[in-house]
N, C-alpha and C positions, 0 to 999 in steps of 0.2 A: 166654657172653658176648650171649648174645641177653637172660638174666635183667636183665644192669647194665644195656643197652641201653634197653628199657621201663623199670623203672626209673628213666633219668635223664630219658625223657621225660616217664614221670608226673609225675616234679617238675616239671618246666621247666612241664608244664600248669597245673599247681596255682599255683604262683608267678605264672603269668600273671593266671588266674583271680584271686589275690587282689588284687594290682596293680589289676587293670580294678577291681574292687570297693570297694578302699580308695581310688581314684579318684574313686567313683562318690559316697564316704560323707563326701570329705573337703568341709570346710566354708569357704566362703567368703561374700563381700559381693559384694552388684549392686542396681544402682539402676533402681527400677521407678516410673513416675506411677500416680498413682490417682485418681481424682474422688471426692469425699466431697461428697455430696446431704444437703440440709434434707430432716427428717422429712417425714409425712404429718401436717399437724400439727393437733391437737382443734379443735375448734370454737372453743372461747374463747381461742384463743393464736393468735399470729403470728409467725413467725423467721424472721430477713431476715439476709445476709451483711454486714457492715461494711467497710470497708477501714480504714487505720492512723489515717484524720483523720475515722472516725465517719460516715463517707458512707455510704447504704446502694448497695448492691451489686444491679442487679434480677435475677442470675442466681441461680438454684436450686442450682449446684453450684460448687464450688473445685478446683484441682486442684491436688493435693500432690507434692511430690517425696522418694520412702520409701528409705533404704538399709535394706537386709533383710542376714540372714545364715541360712546354712544349710546342708543339701548339697548339693554337684553336682546329685544329680539331682531334690531337690528341688524347685532352683530349676529345673528346667528344665520339672520338673510343674507349678510353680506359676505360673511365667512365660507357658507355656500356656493353662492353666485358669484362673488368677487373674480375682476378681470385677471387670467394668468399673467399680464405682462401689461405697462406702459409705455408707448411711444413717445420718444420728447420731441415736442413741436420746438427745431430749433428755430423755425422762422420768428419764434415769440421773443428768441433770447440777441437776437442779428446776426445776420450774415455776414454783412459787408467786411472785409478785411483791410480798407485800403490800400495802401502800399504795399502791404506786408502779403506775402504768399502762406503765412500759416500763427498760427492764433493758437496759447494754451487758453482755454479760460474754465473757472470754476462755476458750475451750475447750481444751485439751489437744490436738494430735493423738493422740499415741500414748494417749490415755486413751478417745480415741472410737473407737481401731484394740483397745483392749484389747493393746496390745503386739505383736500377732502378722499377717499378712496372709494371708487362707486364702483356699484353691482355691472353685473355685465350688461345685463338688461335696463341698467341704469334709473330704477325704481329709489334703489334703495342707496345711499350711502353714508359715511361713516366720515366725521373730522379727523385729521390726521394732528395730534400732539405732538409728535416728535418721529426724527429719522435718524437712521444710522446705515450709513457716514452721513454728513448732514448736507454733502456736496456730493457733485459727479464733478470728475475731470477731465474734462474733451479738449483736443485738438481740432481745428477747422484747417483745413489746406484748401487754398482755392486752386484751381483745376483750371486748364486755360487747353483750347483745343488748338493740338496740332498734328503734324501728317507724319503718320507710322508707317517703315515699311513692314512689309506685310512678309514674316519667314515661315517657313513651309518644313514640319520634321516627320520621321517615321515613326513607328511604333518602340525604335529604341532611340527615341533622341537624336538621331542622327540628322543635321541641316540638309535637306533636297534643293535643287538650283532647278526649280521648273523651266519648263519649252518657253511657255506662256502663262501667264497668270493676269485676272483684272478684277479688279483695279491693284496694282502692283504696289499702292500706300493708300493707306486709309487717314479719316479725320479723327480723332477722338480727341474728350478731353482726357487727359493726363496731370500729375502733379510736374512743373517745371524742374528740370536739371533732372531727373528720377529716370534709371532706365526702363520704358514700358516698350514691350511690343506688340504685334498683331499677329499672335502665335495661330496654323494651322497645326494640327495634331492628324496625319491621316495614319488611319488602320492599313492592316494589311491588305483587306479588299478594294478599299478607298484607291490605295498604290496603287493596282494591279488593274483598276479601272482605268485611272487616268493617264499610266502608257497608253492606251489603249484609243483614249476620248477624250474628250474636255468637260470635267466635271465639274460641280456645284459642290462647294466645302462652306464652313464658318472657320473665319478669323477669329478668335477672342481677345479681348484686350480685359487682363484682369487687376481689378487695384483690389483694397480688402474690400470685403462684403460687399462688391458688386462684381460683376463678368456681363461688358457689353459685347455684343454678337453683330459679326459681318461678314453677311455673303459675297463670295469669293469664287473666278472661276478659274481653274488652274488645270495643264495639261501637263506632264513628264513627258521626257523626253527618253526614250530607248535607250538603256546603260547612263541613264542621269549622274551628273558628280555626285555623289555624296563626301562628307567632310568625317574625318578622323582626327587622331595624333598618334605622335609617337612620344611618349613621354621618355623612353633611356633609347635613345637613338645609338648605335653604332659607330664608332668614332675611328678613322684607320687615320695613321699617321705616314704621308709619303713622305722619304727621306732617301736624299739619292744614294747609289750602291756603292758607293765612297765612304757610306758614312757606317754599311752593314759594319756591325761587328767591334767597332771604333767607339761610338758616339751612343749613348740614349737621349733620347729625347723626353724630358722631364716635367708637366705642366705642374705649375707653381700652386694652384688655386683650383682643385678638383671643381668644385661648387660654379666654377666660372661657367660650368659646361648646361649647369642646369637652366641657365636662359636659353638655350639651344632645343629646348623641347619643343619637338616640331608638327606644328598642325597643318593638315593638308587636304586637300580634295581631287578626286577621278571616279574614274568609271569602281565597278565592285572588280571588275576582273585588275584593272591595274594598280589599285590600292591593294588586293594579295599578297602581288610581285610587290610592292614597295616595302611593304611593310616586313616579310621575308628578306630583303636585302641585306646581303652582308656586310655593306658599305650603306649608312646615311651621308656622314660628315665627314670632313677631308682637312685636316691638317699639314700643310703645305710647305714641308722643306727646301731651299736651294742650297749650291752649292757656296753661295756668298756669305749662308748663316756660318760657315765653318771657319772664314777668315779673323772675326773675332769669336771665338767659340765660349768668349765666357760671358758676353752679353747677356740678358734677359730680354727678349724680344717681346713686343705686341703685337698681335695677328687674329683677325679673323677666321672663322673654316669657312669652307668651300661646302655647297651643299651640291650631292652628289646624283644627278637625274641622269643617267644616259637613259638613249632611246627606247630601249628596252624594258625600259619602268613602263613606257606609254602614257597617258596624258596624266603628269602628277602635276599638280599647281598648288605650292609651297606659299601657304597665305600669311604666314608670320616669321619672314623672313626676317634676321637677325644678320647685326655686322659687328659683334660685341668683339672685342680684340682680347684674346686670351694670351696668359701671359707665358711666358714656357722659356727652359734654358736647356743646353744640351751639357750631357753630360758624360765628360769621357771615361771608357771602360779600363780599368786595369789589363795592362798586358801580362798574361800568366805566363 
């Protein structure tokens, strides 16, 4: 009797173990989210995500939803240990753009994952049944090595003109036809040091998802030239004394003055004097204009730069004609 009871217990125990093992190994589906990242890109290639309307997405990763399939045990393992992200191996999909500078491509998520989701330790994986979205939209841009002028700025983003800089240009991989600069941003301490002695700083070439650093030596001159602008310059109309009280000068289209916003460079002391000046631009009226006062005249403005303003250089001089006419003042 005891032998029969033992046999029954053994059978029950084995049945339970088999059931537990079978339950752990049974196949099921589950959903997981995974971040797919852009690759570490070669110097001559830029890879970016696009949305469905071909607009660039600034992020360097995109989250996809996966439906995976596998044994219950493995799903638990991978769910606890699966990698946080998957990096696109762009070389598998071809990087030769031929004669074009840019190409937009759709890449299947399933191809990026090679049909499976691995755990971090690589010991377990799940079969990927479906993905949402099914594909990723990418833009590949060819980069070519081009010389870039090194620009120096202070902490207020004002460009500085160094006394010496080496190298003055650097070669970097950038997109063709896109404005990219090698930029040095000096702190207040670095700027003070550079006036006294040559210092080594970093010029940065910034592209989406990458920044390249280049060492540069520079020195600033004492009283170095700074750049600034005057968005609403003060205009004076210089007319003959004989016109006083008899004619007004009427500018036909005041928006024409918008073209005369002034960009200039100078030492800090001279800049302050120039900005505070009562006159920046002059519209010159001559006696000859009175011969046919009904006419409309077209004449460029004159930049007012007297010696007392010091060393001021206009960097965006314009000669756009301003249209005006003379209007007779009614006699009282």
